[in-house]
DSSP file (Angstrom, degrees, kcal/mol; ACC not computed):
  #  RESIDUE AA STRUCTURE BP1 BP2  ACC     N-H-->O    O-->H-N    N-H-->O    O-->H-N    TCO  KAPPA ALPHA  PHI   PSI    X-CA   Y-CA   Z-CA
    1    1 A X              0   0    0      0, 0.0     2,-0.2     0, 0.0     0, 0.0   0.000 360.0 360.0 360.0 131.6   30.4    8.0  200.6
    2    2 A X        -     0   0    0      1,-0.1     2,-0.2     0, 0.0     0, 0.0  -0.537 360.0-120.9 -82.1 141.3   30.6    7.7  196.9
    3    3 A X        -     0   0    0     -2,-0.2    -1,-0.1     1,-0.1     2,-0.1  -0.541  29.4-107.7 -79.1 140.1   28.1    5.4  195.2
    4    4 A X        -     0   0    0     -2,-0.2    13,-2.7    12,-0.1     2,-0.3  -0.385  34.7-165.4 -64.4 152.1   29.4    2.5  193.1
    5    5 A X  E     +A   16   0A   0     11,-0.2     2,-0.3    -2,-0.1    11,-0.2  -0.994  12.3 168.9-148.4 136.4   29.0    2.8  189.5
    6    6 A X  E     -A   15   0A   0      9,-2.0     9,-3.5    -2,-0.3     2,-0.5  -0.851  36.8-103.1-135.9 163.9   29.3    0.1  186.6
    7    7 A X  E     -A   14   0A   0     -2,-0.3    22,-0.4     7,-0.2     2,-0.3  -0.831  36.4-118.1 -93.3 132.5   28.5    0.0  182.8
    8    8 A X     >  -     0   0    0      5,-3.6     4,-1.4    -2,-0.5    22,-0.3  -0.557  16.4-146.7 -68.8 128.1   25.4   -1.9  181.9
    9    9 A X  T  4 S+     0   0    0     20,-2.7    -1,-0.2    -2,-0.3    21,-0.1   0.605  96.0  43.9 -74.4  -7.5   26.5   -4.9  179.7
   10   10 A X  T  4 S+     0   0    0     19,-0.3    -1,-0.2     3,-0.1    20,-0.1   0.762 130.2  14.8-106.7 -28.3   23.3   -4.7  177.8
   11   11 A X  T  4 S-     0   0    0      2,-0.2    -2,-0.1    -3,-0.0     3,-0.1   0.601  88.5-129.1-119.1 -25.0   22.8   -0.9  177.1
   12   12 A X     <  +     0   0    0     -4,-1.4    -3,-0.1     1,-0.3     3,-0.1   0.353  67.5 119.4  92.2 -10.2   26.2    0.5  177.9
   13   13 A X  S    S-     0   0    0      1,-0.1    -5,-3.6    -6,-0.1    -1,-0.3  -0.319  73.3 -75.0 -83.6 170.9   24.8    3.3  180.2
   14   14 A X  E     -A    7   0A   0     -7,-0.2     2,-0.6    -3,-0.1    -7,-0.2  -0.421  30.5-152.8 -71.6 139.9   25.7    3.6  183.9
   15   15 A X  E     -A    6   0A   0     -9,-3.5    -9,-2.0    -2,-0.2     2,-0.4  -0.966  21.0-160.0-100.9 111.5   24.4    1.3  186.5
   16   16 A X  E >   -A    5   0A   0     -2,-0.6     3,-2.6   -11,-0.2   -11,-0.2  -0.815  26.2-101.1 -99.9 131.5   24.5    3.4  189.7
   17   17 A X  T 3  S+     0   0    0    -13,-2.7     3,-0.1    -2,-0.4    -1,-0.1  -0.242 113.3  37.7 -48.5 131.2   24.4    1.8  193.3
   18   18 A X  T 3  S+     0   0    0      1,-0.6    -1,-0.3     3,-0.0     2,-0.1   0.013  94.4 107.1 103.5 -20.9   20.8    2.1  194.6
   19   19 A X  S <  S-     0   0    0     -3,-2.6    -1,-0.6     1,-0.1     2,-0.5  -0.460  85.8 -99.3 -78.3 163.5   19.3    1.4  191.1
   20   20 A X        +     0   0    0     -2,-0.1    12,-2.5    -3,-0.1    13,-0.4  -0.718  63.0 151.8 -84.9 130.0   17.7   -2.0  190.5
   21   21 A X  E     -B   31   0B   0     -2,-0.5     2,-0.3    10,-0.3    10,-0.3  -0.982  36.3-135.8-151.7 162.0   20.3   -4.2  188.7
   22   22 A X  E     -B   30   0B   0      8,-2.8     8,-2.5    -2,-0.3     2,-0.5  -0.822  14.9-134.6-113.8 158.8   21.5   -7.7  188.2
   23   23 A X  E     -B   29   0B   0     -2,-0.3     2,-0.8     6,-0.2     6,-0.2  -0.986  20.2-153.9-108.7 121.2   25.0   -9.2  188.1
   24   24 A X  E >>  -B   28   0B   0      4,-3.9     3,-2.6    -2,-0.5     4,-2.5  -0.866  24.2-116.2 -99.9 113.1   25.2  -11.5  185.2
   25   25 A X  T 34 S+     0   0    0     -2,-0.8    -1,-0.0     1,-0.3     4,-0.0  -0.128  97.2   7.4 -50.1 133.5   27.9  -14.1  185.9
   26   26 A X  T 34 S+     0   0    0      1,-0.1    -1,-0.3     0, 0.0    -3,-0.0   0.316 130.6  57.0  80.4 -10.8   30.7  -13.8  183.4
   27   27 A X  T <4 S-     0   0    0     -3,-2.6     2,-0.3     1,-0.2    -2,-0.2   0.705  94.4-125.9-121.0 -50.7   29.4  -10.6  181.9
   28   28 A X  E  <  -B   24   0B   0     -4,-2.5    -4,-3.9   -22,-0.0     2,-0.2  -0.951  49.0 -17.3 130.2-153.1   29.0   -7.9  184.6
   29   29 A X  E     +B   23   0B   0    -22,-0.4   -20,-2.7    -2,-0.3     2,-0.3  -0.609  50.9 179.7 -99.6 153.9   26.2   -5.7  185.8
   30   30 A X  E     -B   22   0B   0     -8,-2.5    -8,-2.8   -22,-0.3   -22,-0.1  -0.996  35.1-101.5-146.8 145.1   22.9   -4.8  183.9
   31   31 A X  E  >  -B   21   0B   0     -2,-0.3     4,-1.9   -10,-0.3   -10,-0.3  -0.370  30.8-124.1 -61.5 147.4   19.9   -2.7  184.8
   32   32 A X  H  > S+     0   0    0    -12,-2.5     4,-3.2     1,-0.2     5,-0.3   0.934 112.3  53.1 -61.3 -41.2   16.9   -4.7  185.9
   33   33 A X  H  > S+     0   0    0    -13,-0.4     4,-2.6     1,-0.2    -1,-0.2   0.887 106.2  51.9 -65.5 -37.5   14.9   -3.0  183.2
   34   34 A X  H  > S+     0   0    0      2,-0.2     4,-1.9     1,-0.2    -1,-0.2   0.889 110.8  47.7 -60.5 -42.7   17.4   -4.0  180.5
   35   35 A X  H  X S+     0   0    0     -4,-1.9     4,-2.5     2,-0.2    -2,-0.2   0.964 113.6  47.4 -58.1 -54.6   17.3   -7.6  181.7
   36   36 A X  H  X S+     0   0    0     -4,-3.2     4,-3.0     1,-0.2     5,-0.2   0.912 112.7  50.0 -54.6 -43.4   13.4   -7.7  181.7
   37   37 A X  H  X S+     0   0    0     -4,-2.6     4,-2.2    -5,-0.3    -1,-0.2   0.893 110.1  48.9 -64.3 -39.6   13.3   -6.1  178.3
   38   38 A X  H  X S+     0   0    0     -4,-1.9     4,-1.0     2,-0.2    -1,-0.2   0.920 113.9  47.1 -64.8 -46.5   15.7   -8.5  176.9
   39   39 A X  H >X>S+     0   0    0     -4,-2.5     5,-1.1     1,-0.2     3,-0.5   0.908 110.9  51.2 -62.2 -46.5   13.7  -11.5  178.3
   40   40 A X  H ><5S+     0   0    0     -4,-3.0     3,-1.2     1,-0.3    -1,-0.2   0.885 107.2  55.0 -62.4 -39.7   10.3  -10.1  177.1
   41   41 A X  H 3<5S+     0   0    0     -4,-2.2    -1,-0.3     1,-0.3    -2,-0.2   0.806 107.5  48.8 -62.5 -26.5   11.8   -9.7  173.7
   42   42 A X  H <<5S-     0   0    0     -4,-1.0    -1,-0.3    -3,-0.5    -2,-0.2   0.522 109.9-126.1 -89.8  -9.0   12.7  -13.3  173.7
   43   43 A X  T <<5 -     0   0    0     -3,-1.2    -3,-0.2    -4,-0.5    -2,-0.1   0.914  38.2-171.5  62.8  51.8    9.3  -14.4  174.9
   44   44 A X      < -     0   0    0     -5,-1.1    -1,-0.1     1,-0.1    59,-0.0  -0.199  18.5 -99.9 -75.1 167.9   10.2  -16.5  178.0
   45   45 A X     >  -     0   0    0      1,-0.1     4,-1.8     3,-0.0     3,-0.2   0.026  36.4 -90.7 -83.5-179.7    8.0  -18.6  180.1
   46   46 A X  H  > S+     0   0    0      1,-0.2     4,-2.9     2,-0.2     5,-0.2   0.789 123.6  62.3 -62.1 -28.8    6.2  -18.2  183.5
   47   47 A X  H  > S+     0   0    0      2,-0.2     4,-2.8     1,-0.2    -1,-0.2   0.950 104.9  45.8 -62.5 -49.2    9.3  -19.7  185.2
   48   48 A X  H  > S+     0   0    0      2,-0.2     4,-2.5     1,-0.2    -2,-0.2   0.890 111.9  51.0 -63.8 -42.8   11.3  -16.7  183.9
   49   49 A X  H  X S+     0   0    0     -4,-1.8     4,-2.7     2,-0.2    -1,-0.2   0.912 110.8  50.3 -61.6 -43.9    8.5  -14.3  185.0
   50   50 A X  H  X S+     0   0    0     -4,-2.9     4,-2.1     1,-0.2    -2,-0.2   0.906 111.0  48.0 -65.1 -39.5    8.6  -15.9  188.5
   51   51 A X  H  X S+     0   0    0     -4,-2.8     4,-2.6     2,-0.2    -1,-0.2   0.898 111.5  50.8 -64.5 -38.3   12.3  -15.6  188.7
   52   52 A X  H  X S+     0   0    0     -4,-2.5     4,-2.3     1,-0.2    -2,-0.2   0.919 112.2  45.9 -62.0 -42.2   12.2  -12.0  187.7
   53   53 A X  H  X S+     0   0    0     -4,-2.7     4,-1.5     2,-0.2    -1,-0.2   0.860 112.5  49.4 -70.2 -36.5    9.6  -11.2  190.2
   54   54 A X  H  X S+     0   0    0     -4,-2.1     4,-1.8     2,-0.2    -1,-0.2   0.935 113.0  48.5 -68.0 -44.8   11.4  -13.1  193.1
   55   55 A X  H  X S+     0   0    0     -4,-2.6     4,-3.1     1,-0.2     5,-0.2   0.893 104.8  58.8 -61.5 -36.8   14.6  -11.3  192.2
   56   56 A X  H  X S+     0   0    0     -4,-2.3     4,-2.0     1,-0.2    -1,-0.2   0.906 105.2  51.2 -60.9 -39.7   12.9   -7.9  192.1
   57   57 A X  H  X S+     0   0    0     -4,-1.5     4,-2.2     2,-0.2    -1,-0.2   0.923 112.3  44.8 -52.7 -50.6   11.9   -8.6  195.7
   58   58 A X  H  X S+     0   0    0     -4,-1.8     4,-2.3     2,-0.2    -2,-0.2   0.891 110.2  54.6 -67.6 -44.0   15.5   -9.3  196.7
   59   59 A X  H  X S+     0   0    0     -4,-3.1     4,-2.0     1,-0.2    -1,-0.2   0.887 108.9  48.9 -64.4 -36.1   16.8   -6.4  194.8
   60   60 A X  H  X S+     0   0    0     -4,-2.0     4,-2.7    -5,-0.2     5,-0.3   0.944 110.3  52.0 -63.2 -47.5   14.4   -4.0  196.7
   61   61 A X  H  X S+     0   0    0     -4,-2.2     4,-2.1     1,-0.2    -2,-0.2   0.877 107.3  51.2 -56.6 -38.2   15.5   -5.6  199.9
   62   62 A X  H  X S+     0   0    0     -4,-2.3     4,-2.1     2,-0.2    -1,-0.2   0.921 111.3  48.4 -61.9 -46.6   19.2   -5.0  199.2
   63   63 A X  H  X S+     0   0    0     -4,-2.0     4,-1.8     1,-0.2    -2,-0.2   0.946 114.3  44.1 -60.2 -49.8   18.6   -1.4  198.4
   64   64 A X  H  X S+     0   0    0     -4,-2.7     4,-2.3     1,-0.2    -1,-0.2   0.805 112.9  52.0 -72.9 -28.6   16.5   -0.8  201.6
   65   65 A X  H  X S+     0   0    0     -4,-2.1     4,-2.1    -5,-0.3    -1,-0.2   0.865 107.3  53.7 -71.4 -36.6   19.0   -2.8  203.9
   66   66 A X  H  X S+     0   0    0     -4,-2.1     4,-1.6     2,-0.2    -2,-0.2   0.896 111.8  44.4 -63.9 -39.4   21.8   -0.7  202.5
   67   67 A X  H  X S+     0   0    0     -4,-1.8     4,-2.7     2,-0.2     5,-0.2   0.886 110.6  53.7 -74.9 -37.3   19.9    2.4  203.5
   68   68 A X  H  X S+     0   0    0     -4,-2.3     4,-1.8     1,-0.2    -2,-0.2   0.902 107.5  51.2 -60.6 -36.6   18.9    1.1  206.9
   69   69 A X  H  X S+     0   0    0     -4,-2.1     4,-0.9     2,-0.2    -1,-0.2   0.903 110.6  50.7 -62.8 -42.5   22.6    0.3  207.6
   70   70 A X  H >< S+     0   0    0     -4,-1.6     3,-0.6     1,-0.2    -2,-0.2   0.897 109.5  48.1 -61.1 -44.3   23.4    3.9  206.6
   71   71 A X  H 3< S+     0   0    0     -4,-2.7    -1,-0.2     1,-0.2    -2,-0.2   0.844 106.5  58.2 -68.5 -33.4   20.8    5.3  208.8
   72   72 A X  H 3< S-     0   0    0     -4,-1.8     6,-0.3    -5,-0.2    -1,-0.2   0.692  93.5-159.0 -69.0 -18.8   22.0    3.1  211.8
   73   73 A X    <<  -     0   0    0     -4,-0.9     2,-0.4    -3,-0.6    -1,-0.2  -0.443  44.3 -16.4  75.4-146.6   25.4    4.7  211.5
   74   74 A X  S    S+     0   0    0     -2,-0.1     2,-0.3    -3,-0.1     3,-0.1  -0.797  96.4  58.5-105.0 148.0   28.3    2.8  213.0
   75   75 A X  S  > S-     0   0    0     -2,-0.4     4,-1.8     1,-0.1     5,-0.2  -0.831  95.0 -42.1 134.5-176.4   28.0    0.0  215.4
   76   76 A X  H  > S+     0   0    0     -2,-0.3     4,-2.3     1,-0.2     5,-0.2   0.826 126.8  51.4 -62.7 -38.1   26.5   -3.4  216.1
   77   77 A X  H  > S+     0   0    0      1,-0.2     4,-2.7     2,-0.2     5,-0.2   0.965 111.9  44.7 -70.0 -48.7   23.2   -2.6  214.6
   78   78 A X  H  > S+     0   0    0     -6,-0.3     4,-2.0     1,-0.2    -1,-0.2   0.851 112.1  53.2 -61.2 -33.9   24.5   -1.4  211.4
   79   79 A X  H  X S+     0   0    0     -4,-1.8     4,-1.8     2,-0.2    -1,-0.2   0.870 109.9  48.2 -64.2 -41.4   27.0   -4.3  211.3
   80   80 A X  H  X S+     0   0    0     -4,-2.3     4,-2.4     2,-0.2    -2,-0.2   0.923 111.0  50.6 -70.8 -43.5   24.0   -6.8  211.7
   81   81 A X  H  X S+     0   0    0     -4,-2.7     4,-2.5     1,-0.2    -2,-0.2   0.902 110.6  49.5 -62.2 -39.4   22.0   -5.1  209.0
   82   82 A X  H  X S+     0   0    0     -4,-2.0     4,-2.0    -5,-0.2    -1,-0.2   0.869 108.8  53.3 -63.0 -36.8   25.0   -5.2  206.7
   83   83 A X  H  X S+     0   0    0     -4,-1.8     4,-1.9     2,-0.2    -2,-0.2   0.948 110.9  45.9 -64.1 -46.8   25.5   -9.0  207.4
   84   84 A X  H  X S+     0   0    0     -4,-2.4     4,-2.4     1,-0.2    -2,-0.2   0.894 109.3  54.7 -65.1 -40.1   21.9   -9.7  206.6
   85   85 A X  H  X S+     0   0    0     -4,-2.5     4,-2.1     1,-0.2    -1,-0.2   0.863 107.0  52.7 -58.5 -39.2   22.1   -7.6  203.4
   86   86 A X  H  X S+     0   0    0     -4,-2.0     4,-2.2     2,-0.2    -1,-0.2   0.906 108.2  49.6 -54.5 -49.3   25.1   -9.7  202.4
   87   87 A X  H  X S+     0   0    0     -4,-1.9     4,-2.6     1,-0.2    -2,-0.2   0.928 110.2  49.9 -59.7 -45.8   23.2  -12.8  202.9
   88   88 A X  H  X S+     0   0    0     -4,-2.4     4,-2.8     1,-0.2    -1,-0.2   0.887 107.6  55.0 -62.4 -35.3   20.3  -11.4  200.8
   89   89 A X  H  X S+     0   0    0     -4,-2.1     4,-2.6     2,-0.2    -1,-0.2   0.927 106.4  52.3 -59.6 -43.3   22.9  -10.5  198.0
   90   90 A X  H  X S+     0   0    0     -4,-2.2     4,-2.1     1,-0.2    -2,-0.2   0.934 110.3  46.8 -65.0 -42.6   24.0  -14.1  198.1
   91   91 A X  H  X S+     0   0    0     -4,-2.6     4,-2.0     1,-0.2    -1,-0.2   0.921 110.3  52.2 -61.9 -39.5   20.4  -15.4  197.6
   92   92 A X  H  X S+     0   0    0     -4,-2.8     4,-2.7     1,-0.2    -2,-0.2   0.911 108.6  52.2 -65.7 -39.1   19.8  -12.9  194.8
   93   93 A X  H  X S+     0   0    0     -4,-2.6     4,-2.2     2,-0.2    -1,-0.2   0.885 107.6  52.6 -57.5 -41.7   22.9  -14.2  193.1
   94   94 A X  H  X S+     0   0    0     -4,-2.1     4,-1.9     2,-0.2    -2,-0.2   0.913 112.9  42.1 -56.5 -47.4   21.6  -17.7  193.4
   95   95 A X  H  X S+     0   0    0     -4,-2.0     4,-2.7     2,-0.2    -2,-0.2   0.873 111.9  55.7 -72.7 -42.6   18.3  -16.8  191.7
   96   96 A X  H  X S+     0   0    0     -4,-2.7     4,-3.1     2,-0.2     5,-0.2   0.906 107.9  49.8 -55.3 -45.1   20.2  -14.6  189.1
   97   97 A X  H  X S+     0   0    0     -4,-2.2     4,-3.1     2,-0.2     5,-0.2   0.933 109.9  49.6 -65.7 -47.8   22.4  -17.7  188.1
   98   98 A X  H  X S+     0   0    0     -4,-1.9     4,-2.4     2,-0.2    -1,-0.2   0.911 113.5  47.9 -61.6 -40.4   19.2  -19.9  187.8
   99   99 A X  H  X S+     0   0    0     -4,-2.7     4,-2.1     2,-0.2     5,-0.2   0.983 114.2  44.6 -59.1 -55.1   17.7  -17.1  185.5
  100  100 A X  H  X>S+     0   0    0     -4,-3.1     5,-2.6     1,-0.2     4,-0.6   0.886 115.0  48.0 -61.3 -41.9   20.7  -16.8  183.4
  101  101 A X  H ><5S+     0   0    0     -4,-3.1     3,-0.7    -5,-0.2    -1,-0.2   0.922 111.4  51.9 -66.1 -41.3   21.1  -20.6  183.1
  102  102 A X  H 3<5S+     0   0    0     -4,-2.4    -2,-0.2     1,-0.2    -1,-0.2   0.854 114.4  40.4 -62.6 -38.6   17.5  -21.0  182.2
  103  103 A X  H 3<5S-     0   0    0     -4,-2.1    -1,-0.2    -5,-0.2    -2,-0.2   0.433 111.9-117.9 -91.3   1.9   17.5  -18.4  179.4
  104  104 A X  T <<5 -     0   0    0     -3,-0.7     3,-0.2    -4,-0.6    -3,-0.2   0.853  68.9 -52.6  64.7  36.0   21.0  -19.5  178.2
  105  105 A X      < -     0   0    0     -5,-2.6   -80,-0.0    -6,-0.2   -81,-0.0  -0.204  54.3-104.8  94.4 173.8   22.6  -16.2  178.9
  106  106 A X  S    S+     0   0    0     -2,-0.1    -1,-0.1     2,-0.0     3,-0.1   0.022  70.5 127.9-131.0  27.1   21.6  -12.7  177.8
  107  107 A X  S    S-     0   0    0     -3,-0.2     2,-0.1     1,-0.2   -97,-0.0  -0.181  70.8 -71.1 -75.4 174.3   24.1  -12.0  175.1
  108  108 A X              0   0    0      1,-0.1    -1,-0.2    -2,-0.0    -2,-0.0  -0.389 360.0 360.0 -66.3 146.6   23.3  -10.9  171.5
  109  109 A X              0   0    0     -3,-0.1    -1,-0.1    -2,-0.1    -2,-0.0   0.417 360.0 360.0 -88.5 360.0   21.6  -13.5  169.3
């Protein structure tokens, strides 16, 4: 199965499925490291750091759940793991939106 691949909206390099990344609403995908670097450069608050940390946990869970579903193969267990992963992706999207809203976007200044 081919891995998904997108362009990072912050650095322009490839974001490959399995890497840590964010989806920035209205912009596209970005490496987690690019997002963190951009936020650090802007000197954001403890709230930002907390959101980044929480999202890091969810991003790791997404990657591990995807791998667990692959290991499970086809069937009800893999389907259940995939369903849970999709729920976690939704939670990550909620936190990503809060993060992007809080910092006023991640575009060039």
